[in-house]
All heavy atoms as TSV, in Angstrom:
chain	resi	resn	atom	element	x	y	z
A	1	MET	N	N	46.743	-15.327	28.615
A	1	MET	CA	C	46.115	-15.143	27.330
A	1	MET	C	C	47.061	-15.648	26.253
A	1	MET	O	O	48.282	-15.303	26.254
A	1	MET	CB	C	45.764	-13.698	27.182
A	1	MET	CG	C	44.923	-13.477	25.841
A	1	MET	SD	S	43.968	-11.971	25.931
A	1	MET	CE	C	45.106	-10.873	25.141
A	2	LEU	N	N	46.564	-16.497	25.345
A	2	LEU	CA	C	47.417	-16.951	24.232
A	2	LEU	C	C	47.585	-15.905	23.167
A	2	LEU	O	O	46.695	-15.122	22.823
A	2	LEU	CB	C	46.737	-18.217	23.640
A	2	LEU	CG	C	46.543	-19.397	24.545
A	2	LEU	CD1	C	45.749	-20.502	23.813
A	2	LEU	CD2	C	47.885	-19.958	24.905
A	3	LYS	N	N	48.798	-15.839	22.687
A	3	LYS	CA	C	49.187	-14.929	21.579
A	3	LYS	C	C	49.235	-15.788	20.316
A	3	LYS	O	O	49.776	-16.880	20.255
A	3	LYS	CB	C	50.565	-14.313	21.858
A	3	LYS	CG	C	50.642	-13.449	23.111
A	3	LYS	CD	C	50.441	-12.096	22.819
A	3	LYS	CE	C	50.547	-11.206	24.080
A	3	LYS	NZ	N	50.482	-9.933	23.912
A	4	THR	N	N	48.650	-15.253	19.246
A	4	THR	CA	C	48.717	-15.886	17.966
A	4	THR	C	C	49.532	-15.065	17.024
A	4	THR	O	O	49.513	-13.876	17.057
A	4	THR	CB	C	47.365	-16.080	17.326
A	4	THR	OG1	O	46.756	-14.822	17.212
A	4	THR	CG2	C	46.468	-16.989	18.207
A	5	THR	N	N	50.307	-15.736	16.252
A	5	THR	CA	C	51.134	-15.095	15.257
A	5	THR	C	C	50.246	-14.658	14.096
A	5	THR	O	O	49.104	-15.229	13.893
A	5	THR	CB	C	52.228	-15.999	14.734
A	5	THR	OG1	O	51.650	-17.061	14.026
A	5	THR	CG2	C	53.122	-16.495	15.873
A	6	PRO	N	N	50.679	-13.688	13.308
A	6	PRO	CA	C	49.875	-13.307	12.109
A	6	PRO	C	C	49.602	-14.493	11.179
A	6	PRO	O	O	48.515	-14.661	10.620
A	6	PRO	CB	C	50.743	-12.277	11.426
A	6	PRO	CG	C	51.543	-11.680	12.595
A	6	PRO	CD	C	51.827	-12.804	13.446
A	7	ALA	N	N	50.571	-15.403	11.049
A	7	ALA	CA	C	50.380	-16.556	10.134
A	7	ALA	C	C	49.278	-17.444	10.723
A	7	ALA	O	O	48.471	-17.986	9.925
A	7	ALA	CB	C	51.686	-17.331	9.994
A	8	GLN	N	N	49.267	-17.713	12.006
A	8	GLN	CA	C	48.232	-18.507	12.637
A	8	GLN	C	C	46.874	-17.809	12.460
A	8	GLN	O	O	45.839	-18.510	12.223
A	8	GLN	CB	C	48.494	-18.717	14.124
A	8	GLN	CG	C	49.635	-19.686	14.421
A	8	GLN	CD	C	49.935	-19.687	15.924
A	8	GLN	OE1	O	49.862	-18.677	16.605
A	8	GLN	NE2	N	50.325	-20.850	16.425
A	9	PHE	N	N	46.851	-16.522	12.710
A	9	PHE	CA	C	45.613	-15.838	12.521
A	9	PHE	C	C	44.996	-15.988	11.133
A	9	PHE	O	O	43.797	-16.315	11.059
A	9	PHE	CB	C	45.856	-14.248	12.845
A	9	PHE	CG	C	44.660	-13.475	12.537
A	9	PHE	CD1	C	43.585	-13.460	13.442
A	9	PHE	CD2	C	44.527	-12.674	11.414
A	9	PHE	CE1	C	42.459	-12.643	13.174
A	9	PHE	CE2	C	43.475	-11.951	11.144
A	9	PHE	CZ	C	42.382	-11.893	12.065
A	10	PHE	N	N	45.848	-15.813	10.137
A	10	PHE	CA	C	45.293	-15.935	8.756
A	10	PHE	C	C	44.922	-17.383	8.384
A	10	PHE	O	O	43.933	-17.612	7.694
A	10	PHE	CB	C	46.304	-15.390	7.698
A	10	PHE	CG	C	46.382	-13.851	7.752
A	10	PHE	CD1	C	47.474	-13.189	8.226
A	10	PHE	CD2	C	45.268	-13.116	7.300
A	10	PHE	CE1	C	47.474	-11.791	8.263
A	10	PHE	CE2	C	45.263	-11.734	7.341
A	10	PHE	CZ	C	46.401	-11.083	7.785
A	11	ARG	N	N	45.619	-18.368	9.002
A	11	ARG	CA	C	45.223	-19.703	8.744
A	11	ARG	C	C	43.814	-19.957	9.446
A	11	ARG	O	O	42.985	-20.642	8.838
A	11	ARG	CB	C	46.217	-20.655	9.367
A	11	ARG	CG	C	47.417	-21.040	8.459
A	11	ARG	CD	C	48.096	-22.279	8.992
A	11	ARG	NE	N	48.799	-22.108	10.278
A	11	ARG	CZ	C	50.026	-21.532	10.433
A	11	ARG	NH1	N	50.682	-21.127	9.380
A	11	ARG	NH2	N	50.512	-21.339	11.608
A	12	GLN	N	N	43.631	-19.415	10.657
A	12	GLN	CA	C	42.289	-19.574	11.291
A	12	GLN	C	C	41.254	-18.844	10.503
A	12	GLN	O	O	40.114	-19.377	10.434
A	12	GLN	CB	C	42.398	-19.043	12.738
A	12	GLN	CG	C	43.292	-19.875	13.614
A	12	GLN	CD	C	43.473	-19.208	14.971
A	12	GLN	OE1	O	43.127	-18.032	15.231
A	12	GLN	NE2	N	44.226	-19.936	15.870
A	13	VAL	N	N	41.544	-17.662	10.004
A	13	VAL	CA	C	40.544	-16.997	9.200
A	13	VAL	C	C	40.142	-17.806	7.982
A	13	VAL	O	O	38.990	-17.971	7.689
A	13	VAL	CB	C	41.036	-15.560	8.823
A	13	VAL	CG1	C	40.134	-14.950	7.756
A	13	VAL	CG2	C	41.154	-14.719	10.065
A	14	LYS	N	N	41.154	-18.322	7.299
A	14	LYS	CA	C	40.890	-19.151	6.076
A	14	LYS	C	C	40.048	-20.391	6.443
A	14	LYS	O	O	39.106	-20.716	5.727
A	14	LYS	CB	C	42.179	-19.562	5.474
A	14	LYS	CG	C	42.078	-20.323	4.173
A	14	LYS	CD	C	43.402	-20.667	3.566
A	14	LYS	CE	C	43.206	-21.470	2.314
A	14	LYS	NZ	N	44.510	-21.903	1.728
A	15	GLN	N	N	40.334	-20.883	7.583
A	15	GLN	CA	C	39.615	-22.143	8.051
A	15	GLN	C	C	38.107	-21.769	8.347
A	15	GLN	O	O	37.226	-22.513	8.016
A	15	GLN	CB	C	40.285	-22.669	9.305
A	15	GLN	CG	C	39.915	-24.057	9.726
A	15	GLN	CD	C	40.778	-24.515	10.915
A	15	GLN	OE1	O	41.122	-23.704	11.736
A	15	GLN	NE2	N	41.034	-25.799	10.890
A	16	GLU	N	N	37.899	-20.634	9.025
A	16	GLU	CA	C	36.565	-20.224	9.315
A	16	GLU	C	C	35.760	-19.808	8.116
A	16	GLU	O	O	34.576	-20.127	7.935
A	16	GLU	CB	C	36.583	-19.062	10.307
A	16	GLU	CG	C	37.035	-19.410	11.736
A	16	GLU	CD	C	36.154	-20.443	12.383
A	16	GLU	OE1	O	34.882	-20.349	12.257
A	16	GLU	OE2	O	36.679	-21.338	13.027
A	17	VAL	N	N	36.434	-19.105	7.110
A	17	VAL	CA	C	35.723	-18.766	5.888
A	17	VAL	C	C	35.354	-19.971	5.103
A	17	VAL	O	O	34.283	-19.961	4.448
A	17	VAL	CB	C	36.644	-17.781	5.064
A	17	VAL	CG1	C	36.116	-17.575	3.702
A	17	VAL	CG2	C	36.775	-16.434	5.742
A	18	SER	N	N	36.108	-21.040	5.180
A	18	SER	CA	C	35.743	-22.232	4.438
A	18	SER	C	C	34.486	-22.926	4.956
A	18	SER	O	O	33.848	-23.750	4.277
A	18	SER	CB	C	36.868	-23.254	4.394
A	18	SER	OG	O	37.094	-23.751	5.720
A	19	LYS	N	N	34.100	-22.600	6.242
A	19	LYS	CA	C	32.891	-23.151	6.881
A	19	LYS	C	C	31.659	-22.439	6.402
A	19	LYS	O	O	30.552	-22.968	6.673
A	19	LYS	CB	C	33.022	-23.083	8.385
A	19	LYS	CG	C	34.129	-23.905	8.932
A	19	LYS	CD	C	34.214	-23.742	10.441
A	19	LYS	CE	C	35.373	-24.425	11.059
A	19	LYS	NZ	N	35.451	-24.241	12.509
A	20	ILE	N	N	31.777	-21.277	5.789
A	20	ILE	CA	C	30.612	-20.462	5.402
A	20	ILE	C	C	29.834	-21.143	4.286
A	20	ILE	O	O	30.407	-21.658	3.352
A	20	ILE	CB	C	31.016	-19.105	5.012
A	20	ILE	CG1	C	31.673	-18.352	6.208
A	20	ILE	CG2	C	29.818	-18.260	4.470
A	20	ILE	CD1	C	32.277	-17.014	5.809
A	21	THR	N	N	28.496	-21.185	4.435
A	21	THR	CA	C	27.687	-21.648	3.357
A	21	THR	C	C	27.159	-20.446	2.537
A	21	THR	O	O	26.369	-19.684	3.063
A	21	THR	CB	C	26.504	-22.429	3.931
A	21	THR	OG1	O	26.984	-23.486	4.726
A	21	THR	CG2	C	25.621	-23.013	2.785
A	22	TRP	N	N	27.731	-20.246	1.400
A	22	TRP	CA	C	27.351	-19.106	0.572
A	22	TRP	C	C	26.065	-19.344	-0.166
A	22	TRP	O	O	25.829	-20.432	-0.687
A	22	TRP	CB	C	28.473	-18.769	-0.397
A	22	TRP	CG	C	29.810	-18.405	0.229
A	22	TRP	CD1	C	30.850	-19.197	0.469
A	22	TRP	CD2	C	30.074	-17.184	0.880
A	22	TRP	NE1	N	31.804	-18.575	1.152
A	22	TRP	CE2	C	31.376	-17.309	1.381
A	22	TRP	CE3	C	29.435	-15.958	1.062
A	22	TRP	CZ2	C	31.975	-16.228	2.098
A	22	TRP	CZ3	C	29.996	-14.935	1.712
A	22	TRP	CH2	C	31.301	-15.085	2.233
A	23	PRO	N	N	25.170	-18.367	-0.290
A	23	PRO	CA	C	23.937	-18.533	-1.016
A	23	PRO	C	C	24.225	-18.646	-2.540
A	23	PRO	O	O	25.149	-18.029	-3.080
A	23	PRO	CB	C	23.103	-17.274	-0.674
A	23	PRO	CG	C	24.161	-16.266	-0.336
A	23	PRO	CD	C	25.344	-16.998	0.315
A	24	THR	N	N	23.286	-19.355	-3.215
A	24	THR	CA	C	23.370	-19.462	-4.638
A	24	THR	C	C	22.726	-18.223	-5.275
A	24	THR	O	O	22.123	-17.425	-4.623
A	24	THR	CB	C	22.599	-20.701	-5.099
A	24	THR	OG1	O	21.199	-20.553	-4.829
A	24	THR	CG2	C	23.117	-21.996	-4.485
A	25	ARG	N	N	22.939	-18.077	-6.553
A	25	ARG	CA	C	22.353	-16.946	-7.297
A	25	ARG	C	C	20.858	-16.965	-7.195
A	25	ARG	O	O	20.138	-15.933	-7.023
A	25	ARG	CB	C	22.799	-16.928	-8.784
A	25	ARG	CG	C	24.198	-16.511	-8.974
A	25	ARG	CD	C	24.394	-16.425	-10.492
A	25	ARG	NE	N	25.769	-16.081	-10.776
A	25	ARG	CZ	C	26.194	-14.872	-10.958
A	25	ARG	NH1	N	25.333	-13.888	-10.979
A	25	ARG	NH2	N	27.484	-14.583	-11.219
A	26	LYS	N	N	20.299	-18.182	-7.296
A	26	LYS	CA	C	18.785	-18.351	-7.198
A	26	LYS	C	C	18.292	-17.854	-5.848
A	26	LYS	O	O	17.300	-17.140	-5.752
A	26	LYS	CB	C	18.414	-19.767	-7.445
A	26	LYS	CG	C	16.971	-20.063	-7.483
A	26	LYS	CD	C	16.659	-21.515	-7.697
A	26	LYS	CE	C	15.149	-21.768	-7.662
A	26	LYS	NZ	N	14.787	-23.140	-7.811
A	27	GLU	N	N	18.977	-18.202	-4.815
A	27	GLU	CA	C	18.564	-17.790	-3.469
A	27	GLU	C	C	18.683	-16.310	-3.300
A	27	GLU	O	O	17.763	-15.683	-2.653
A	27	GLU	CB	C	19.458	-18.547	-2.404
A	27	GLU	CG	C	19.188	-20.014	-2.231
A	27	GLU	CD	C	20.213	-20.677	-1.387
A	27	GLU	OE1	O	21.403	-20.214	-1.261
A	27	GLU	OE2	O	19.826	-21.741	-0.820
A	28	ILE	N	N	19.739	-15.728	-3.804
A	28	ILE	CA	C	19.944	-14.268	-3.694
A	28	ILE	C	C	18.749	-13.541	-4.461
A	28	ILE	O	O	18.165	-12.581	-3.963
A	28	ILE	CB	C	21.303	-13.860	-4.239
A	28	ILE	CG1	C	22.358	-14.360	-3.298
A	28	ILE	CG2	C	21.352	-12.376	-4.418
A	28	ILE	CD1	C	23.760	-14.208	-3.871
A	29	PHE	N	N	18.422	-14.068	-5.644
A	29	PHE	CA	C	17.369	-13.445	-6.413
A	29	PHE	C	C	15.998	-13.567	-5.653
A	29	PHE	O	O	15.240	-12.600	-5.625
A	29	PHE	CB	C	17.265	-14.115	-7.765
A	29	PHE	CG	C	16.127	-13.644	-8.608
A	29	PHE	CD1	C	16.250	-12.409	-9.275
A	29	PHE	CD2	C	14.971	-14.406	-8.758
A	29	PHE	CE1	C	15.188	-11.898	-9.994
A	29	PHE	CE2	C	13.935	-13.946	-9.593
A	29	PHE	CZ	C	14.063	-12.680	-10.219
A	30	GLN	N	N	15.767	-14.729	-5.100
A	30	GLN	CA	C	14.506	-14.968	-4.375
A	30	GLN	C	C	14.402	-14.048	-3.217
A	30	GLN	O	O	13.347	-13.387	-2.957
A	30	GLN	CB	C	14.348	-16.407	-3.922
A	30	GLN	CG	C	14.112	-17.373	-5.032
A	30	GLN	CD	C	14.192	-18.812	-4.613
A	30	GLN	OE1	O	14.738	-19.147	-3.556
A	30	GLN	NE2	N	13.578	-19.667	-5.421
A	31	VAL	N	N	15.439	-13.875	-2.392
A	31	VAL	CA	C	15.457	-13.038	-1.285
A	31	VAL	C	C	15.289	-11.572	-1.660
A	31	VAL	O	O	14.528	-10.846	-1.042
A	31	VAL	CB	C	16.701	-13.240	-0.364
A	31	VAL	CG1	C	16.800	-12.274	0.719
A	31	VAL	CG2	C	16.749	-14.663	0.213
A	32	ALA	N	N	15.968	-11.183	-2.667
A	32	ALA	CA	C	15.904	-9.806	-3.190
A	32	ALA	C	C	14.442	-9.516	-3.654
A	32	ALA	O	O	13.908	-8.424	-3.354
A	32	ALA	CB	C	16.843	-9.563	-4.313
A	33	LEU	N	N	13.830	-10.477	-4.302
A	33	LEU	CA	C	12.437	-10.318	-4.804
A	33	LEU	C	C	11.525	-10.145	-3.644
A	33	LEU	O	O	10.638	-9.286	-3.569
A	33	LEU	CB	C	12.078	-11.476	-5.660
A	33	LEU	CG	C	10.685	-11.332	-6.369
A	33	LEU	CD1	C	10.727	-10.150	-7.299
A	33	LEU	CD2	C	10.394	-12.631	-7.131
A	34	VAL	N	N	11.718	-10.971	-2.580
A	34	VAL	CA	C	10.830	-10.855	-1.382
A	34	VAL	C	C	10.964	-9.500	-0.718
A	34	VAL	O	O	10.019	-8.860	-0.304
A	34	VAL	CB	C	11.146	-12.003	-0.405
A	34	VAL	CG1	C	10.526	-11.782	0.967
A	34	VAL	CG2	C	10.762	-13.363	-0.962
A	35	VAL	N	N	12.249	-9.029	-0.621
A	35	VAL	CA	C	12.461	-7.706	-0.034
A	35	VAL	C	C	11.792	-6.631	-0.834
A	35	VAL	O	O	11.146	-5.708	-0.302
A	35	VAL	CB	C	14.004	-7.461	0.091
A	35	VAL	CG1	C	14.255	-5.984	0.448
A	35	VAL	CG2	C	14.598	-8.385	1.125
A	36	ILE	N	N	11.897	-6.652	-2.137
A	36	ILE	CA	C	11.304	-5.598	-2.990
A	36	ILE	C	C	9.774	-5.642	-2.827
A	36	ILE	O	O	9.125	-4.569	-2.742
A	36	ILE	CB	C	11.733	-5.851	-4.478
A	36	ILE	CG1	C	13.210	-5.486	-4.633
A	36	ILE	CG2	C	10.860	-5.011	-5.471
A	36	ILE	CD1	C	13.805	-5.943	-5.971
A	37	VAL	N	N	9.196	-6.875	-2.785
A	37	VAL	CA	C	7.709	-6.966	-2.704
A	37	VAL	C	C	7.298	-6.421	-1.251
A	37	VAL	O	O	6.270	-5.675	-1.204
A	37	VAL	CB	C	7.253	-8.457	-2.808
A	37	VAL	CG1	C	5.847	-8.611	-2.425
A	37	VAL	CG2	C	7.454	-8.840	-4.250
A	38	MET	N	N	8.037	-6.723	-0.246
A	38	MET	CA	C	7.665	-6.339	1.094
A	38	MET	C	C	7.806	-4.772	1.229
A	38	MET	O	O	6.967	-4.112	1.883
A	38	MET	CB	C	8.533	-7.020	2.153
A	38	MET	CG	C	8.231	-8.486	2.287
A	38	MET	SD	S	6.445	-8.815	2.606
A	38	MET	CE	C	6.237	-8.069	4.146
A	39	VAL	N	N	8.825	-4.245	0.569
A	39	VAL	CA	C	8.973	-2.765	0.590
A	39	VAL	C	C	7.813	-2.116	-0.106
A	39	VAL	O	O	7.299	-1.078	0.330
A	39	VAL	CB	C	10.339	-2.365	-0.021
A	39	VAL	CG1	C	10.419	-0.892	-0.300
A	39	VAL	CG2	C	11.460	-2.729	0.965
A	40	ALA	N	N	7.402	-2.649	-1.248
A	40	ALA	CA	C	6.268	-2.115	-1.975
A	40	ALA	C	C	4.988	-2.210	-1.149
A	40	ALA	O	O	4.225	-1.190	-1.091
A	40	ALA	CB	C	6.164	-2.842	-3.338
A	41	LEU	N	N	4.732	-3.301	-0.543
A	41	LEU	CA	C	3.530	-3.465	0.291
A	41	LEU	C	C	3.567	-2.527	1.495
A	41	LEU	O	O	2.576	-1.879	1.821
A	41	LEU	CB	C	3.397	-4.906	0.837
A	41	LEU	CG	C	3.042	-5.969	-0.237
A	41	LEU	CD1	C	3.117	-7.366	0.337
A	41	LEU	CD2	C	1.700	-5.681	-0.829
A	42	ALA	N	N	4.764	-2.361	2.143
A	42	ALA	CA	C	4.787	-1.415	3.220
A	42	ALA	C	C	4.623	0.026	2.749
A	42	ALA	O	O	3.932	0.788	3.463
A	42	ALA	CB	C	6.183	-1.527	3.912
A	43	SER	N	N	5.133	0.353	1.624
A	43	SER	CA	C	4.929	1.672	1.045
A	43	SER	C	C	3.443	2.015	0.782
A	43	SER	O	O	2.932	3.106	1.162
A	43	SER	CB	C	5.668	1.840	-0.230
A	43	SER	OG	O	7.078	1.681	-0.059
A	44	VAL	N	N	2.729	1.065	0.228
A	44	VAL	CA	C	1.334	1.213	-0.037
A	44	VAL	C	C	0.527	1.320	1.324
A	44	VAL	O	O	-0.309	2.206	1.447
A	44	VAL	CB	C	0.736	0.066	-0.900
A	44	VAL	CG1	C	-0.774	0.103	-1.009
A	44	VAL	CG2	C	1.373	0.119	-2.242
A	45	PHE	N	N	0.912	0.484	2.272
A	45	PHE	CA	C	0.262	0.557	3.570
A	45	PHE	C	C	0.409	1.909	4.179
A	45	PHE	O	O	-0.522	2.553	4.677
A	45	PHE	CB	C	0.812	-0.526	4.466
A	45	PHE	CG	C	0.338	-0.435	5.885
A	45	PHE	CD1	C	-0.951	-0.765	6.276
A	45	PHE	CD2	C	1.201	0.075	6.855
A	45	PHE	CE1	C	-1.366	-0.663	7.580
A	45	PHE	CE2	C	0.796	0.220	8.198
A	45	PHE	CZ	C	-0.551	-0.159	8.552
A	46	PHE	N	N	1.626	2.406	4.210
A	46	PHE	CA	C	1.911	3.702	4.898
A	46	PHE	C	C	1.355	4.883	4.072
A	46	PHE	O	O	0.962	5.914	4.608
A	46	PHE	CB	C	3.420	3.907	5.103
A	46	PHE	CG	C	3.886	3.083	6.289
A	46	PHE	CD1	C	4.823	2.079	6.104
A	46	PHE	CD2	C	3.400	3.318	7.607
A	46	PHE	CE1	C	5.210	1.313	7.185
A	46	PHE	CE2	C	3.874	2.516	8.621
A	46	PHE	CZ	C	4.735	1.530	8.440
A	47	LEU	N	N	1.197	4.681	2.751
A	47	LEU	CA	C	0.530	5.710	1.944
A	47	LEU	C	C	-0.952	5.808	2.410
A	47	LEU	O	O	-1.428	6.957	2.640
A	47	LEU	CB	C	0.537	5.368	0.513
A	47	LEU	CG	C	-0.305	6.206	-0.454
A	47	LEU	CD1	C	0.296	7.639	-0.493
A	47	LEU	CD2	C	-0.403	5.640	-1.835
A	48	PHE	N	N	-1.653	4.679	2.583
A	48	PHE	CA	C	-3.021	4.713	3.042
A	48	PHE	C	C	-3.175	5.292	4.405
A	48	PHE	O	O	-4.051	6.039	4.734
A	48	PHE	CB	C	-3.654	3.284	2.938
A	48	PHE	CG	C	-4.002	2.847	1.568
A	48	PHE	CD1	C	-3.547	1.669	1.066
A	48	PHE	CD2	C	-4.743	3.684	0.706
A	48	PHE	CE1	C	-3.823	1.266	-0.216
A	48	PHE	CE2	C	-5.030	3.291	-0.550
A	48	PHE	CZ	C	-4.592	2.055	-1.035
A	49	VAL	N	N	-2.282	4.887	5.300
A	49	VAL	CA	C	-2.286	5.405	6.743
A	49	VAL	C	C	-2.112	6.921	6.695
A	49	VAL	O	O	-2.743	7.622	7.365
A	49	VAL	CB	C	-1.242	4.735	7.567
A	49	VAL	CG1	C	-1.081	5.344	8.956
A	49	VAL	CG2	C	-1.607	3.197	7.779
A	50	ASP	N	N	-1.187	7.367	5.872
A	50	ASP	CA	C	-0.912	8.796	5.787
A	50	ASP	C	C	-2.127	9.556	5.260
A	50	ASP	O	O	-2.490	10.606	5.769
A	50	ASP	CB	C	0.293	9.051	4.895
A	50	ASP	CG	C	0.710	10.511	4.830
A	50	ASP	OD1	O	0.864	11.103	5.923
A	50	ASP	OD2	O	0.778	11.060	3.713
A	51	GLN	N	N	-2.761	8.991	4.231
A	51	GLN	CA	C	-3.938	9.662	3.673
A	51	GLN	C	C	-5.130	9.690	4.675
A	51	GLN	O	O	-5.762	10.681	4.793
A	51	GLN	CB	C	-4.384	8.947	2.390
A	51	GLN	CG	C	-3.414	8.967	1.307
A	51	GLN	CD	C	-3.179	10.425	0.813
A	51	GLN	OE1	O	-4.138	11.202	0.655
A	51	GLN	NE2	N	-1.917	10.721	0.539
A	52	ILE	N	N	-5.270	8.644	5.430
A	52	ILE	CA	C	-6.287	8.613	6.490
A	52	ILE	C	C	-5.971	9.656	7.541
A	52	ILE	O	O	-6.908	10.380	7.998
A	52	ILE	CB	C	-6.453	7.230	7.067
A	52	ILE	CG1	C	-7.036	6.240	5.968
A	52	ILE	CG2	C	-7.317	7.216	8.313
A	52	ILE	CD1	C	-6.941	4.769	6.367
A	53	CYS	N	N	-4.752	9.713	7.995
A	53	CYS	CA	C	-4.364	10.596	9.042
A	53	CYS	C	C	-4.543	12.122	8.529
A	53	CYS	O	O	-5.049	12.936	9.259
A	53	CYS	CB	C	-2.924	10.395	9.416
A	53	CYS	SG	S	-2.691	8.952	10.453
A	54	ALA	N	N	-4.166	12.392	7.245
A	54	ALA	CA	C	-4.394	13.703	6.698
A	54	ALA	C	C	-5.827	14.077	6.633
A	54	ALA	O	O	-6.210	15.219	6.939
A	54	ALA	CB	C	-3.698	13.734	5.323
A	55	PHE	N	N	-6.672	13.095	6.258
A	55	PHE	CA	C	-8.093	13.347	6.172
A	55	PHE	C	C	-8.673	13.695	7.609
A	55	PHE	O	O	-9.430	14.650	7.793
A	55	PHE	CB	C	-8.837	12.161	5.626
A	55	PHE	CG	C	-10.320	12.231	5.585
A	55	PHE	CD1	C	-10.918	13.049	4.640
A	55	PHE	CD2	C	-11.074	11.546	6.443
A	55	PHE	CE1	C	-12.311	13.193	4.622
A	55	PHE	CE2	C	-12.438	11.680	6.504
A	55	PHE	CZ	C	-13.069	12.499	5.522
A	56	VAL	N	N	-8.269	12.910	8.605
A	56	VAL	CA	C	-8.741	13.144	9.931
A	56	VAL	C	C	-8.302	14.500	10.457
A	56	VAL	O	O	-9.064	15.278	11.037
A	56	VAL	CB	C	-8.238	12.039	10.880
A	56	VAL	CG1	C	-8.530	12.323	12.367
A	56	VAL	CG2	C	-8.938	10.722	10.522
A	57	VAL	N	N	-7.036	14.883	10.187
A	57	VAL	CA	C	-6.580	16.203	10.664
A	57	VAL	C	C	-7.314	17.313	9.957
A	57	VAL	O	O	-7.688	18.344	10.612
A	57	VAL	CB	C	-5.015	16.309	10.422
A	57	VAL	CG1	C	-4.520	17.736	10.565
A	57	VAL	CG2	C	-4.252	15.346	11.320
A	58	LYS	N	N	-7.561	17.170	8.637
A	58	LYS	CA	C	-8.308	18.182	7.881
A	58	LYS	C	C	-9.710	18.307	8.493
A	58	LYS	O	O	-10.221	19.457	8.629
A	58	LYS	CB	C	-8.394	17.878	6.465
A	58	LYS	CG	C	-7.101	18.089	5.716
A	58	LYS	CD	C	-7.215	17.704	4.250
A	58	LYS	CE	C	-5.918	17.778	3.535
A	58	LYS	NZ	N	-5.961	17.389	2.139
A	59	MET	N	N	-10.349	17.221	8.801
A	59	MET	CA	C	-11.689	17.272	9.423
A	59	MET	C	C	-11.686	18.003	10.768
A	59	MET	O	O	-12.587	18.789	11.067
A	59	MET	CB	C	-12.292	15.866	9.534
A	59	MET	CG	C	-12.526	15.165	8.242
A	59	MET	SD	S	-13.552	16.104	7.087
A	59	MET	CE	C	-15.138	15.897	7.887
A	60	ILE	N	N	-10.697	17.685	11.563
A	60	ILE	CA	C	-10.522	18.344	12.916
A	60	ILE	C	C	-10.331	19.847	12.724
A	60	ILE	O	O	-10.966	20.616	13.414
A	60	ILE	CB	C	-9.419	17.647	13.708
A	60	ILE	CG1	C	-9.819	16.211	14.097
A	60	ILE	CG2	C	-9.094	18.542	14.949
A	60	ILE	CD1	C	-8.697	15.460	14.722
A	61	LEU	N	N	-9.494	20.224	11.783
A	61	LEU	CA	C	-9.216	21.667	11.582
A	61	LEU	C	C	-10.477	22.378	11.029
A	61	LEU	O	O	-10.629	23.579	11.313
A	61	LEU	CB	C	-8.014	21.834	10.623
A	61	LEU	CG	C	-6.629	21.398	11.234
A	61	LEU	CD1	C	-5.608	21.567	10.192
A	61	LEU	CD2	C	-6.343	22.189	12.460
A	62	ARG	N	N	-11.275	21.620	10.205
A	62	ARG	CA	C	-12.496	22.310	9.751
A	62	ARG	C	C	-13.538	22.586	10.834
A	62	ARG	O	O	-14.284	23.484	10.782
A	62	ARG	CB	C	-13.107	21.430	8.618
A	62	ARG	CG	C	-12.425	21.508	7.321
A	62	ARG	CD	C	-13.152	20.757	6.245
A	62	ARG	NE	N	-12.268	20.697	5.049
A	62	ARG	CZ	C	-12.394	19.694	4.167
A	62	ARG	NH1	N	-13.258	18.753	4.330
A	62	ARG	NH2	N	-11.587	19.732	3.133
A	63	LEU	N	N	-13.480	21.751	11.855
A	63	LEU	CA	C	-14.429	21.901	13.001
A	63	LEU	C	C	-14.129	23.207	13.761
A	63	LEU	O	O	-15.011	23.746	14.374
A	63	LEU	CB	C	-14.321	20.649	13.956
A	63	LEU	CG	C	-14.880	19.393	13.440
A	63	LEU	CD1	C	-14.670	18.282	14.451
A	63	LEU	CD2	C	-16.418	19.502	13.154
A	64	GLY	N	N	-12.878	23.588	13.723
A	64	GLY	CA	C	-12.466	24.812	14.485
A	64	GLY	C	C	-12.897	26.150	13.839
A	64	GLY	O	O	-12.782	27.158	14.389
A	65	ARG	N	N	-13.407	26.080	12.599
A	65	ARG	CA	C	-13.763	27.328	11.913
A	65	ARG	C	C	-15.037	27.893	12.461
A	65	ARG	O	O	-15.991	27.411	12.853
A	65	ARG	CB	C	-13.915	27.050	10.429
A	65	ARG	CG	C	-12.611	26.854	9.731
A	65	ARG	CD	C	-12.806	26.741	8.240
A	65	ARG	NE	N	-11.635	26.330	7.588
A	65	ARG	CZ	C	-11.464	26.190	6.293
A	65	ARG	NH1	N	-12.492	26.411	5.494
A	65	ARG	NH2	N	-10.379	25.815	5.811
């Protein structure tokens, strides 16, 4: 197994970090907006599913009276 010195390690890290393609501010804003919209849609969907389930459970419990 090859041993690397700390200096070699940090050179390699610097070399790898330079290969990264960082997103632009516009891309970050667009992705954040998509995430916010999807969270809102999922919230509304689960609100409706929860309301339907609650209605069904109430109807079932009323049948037992």
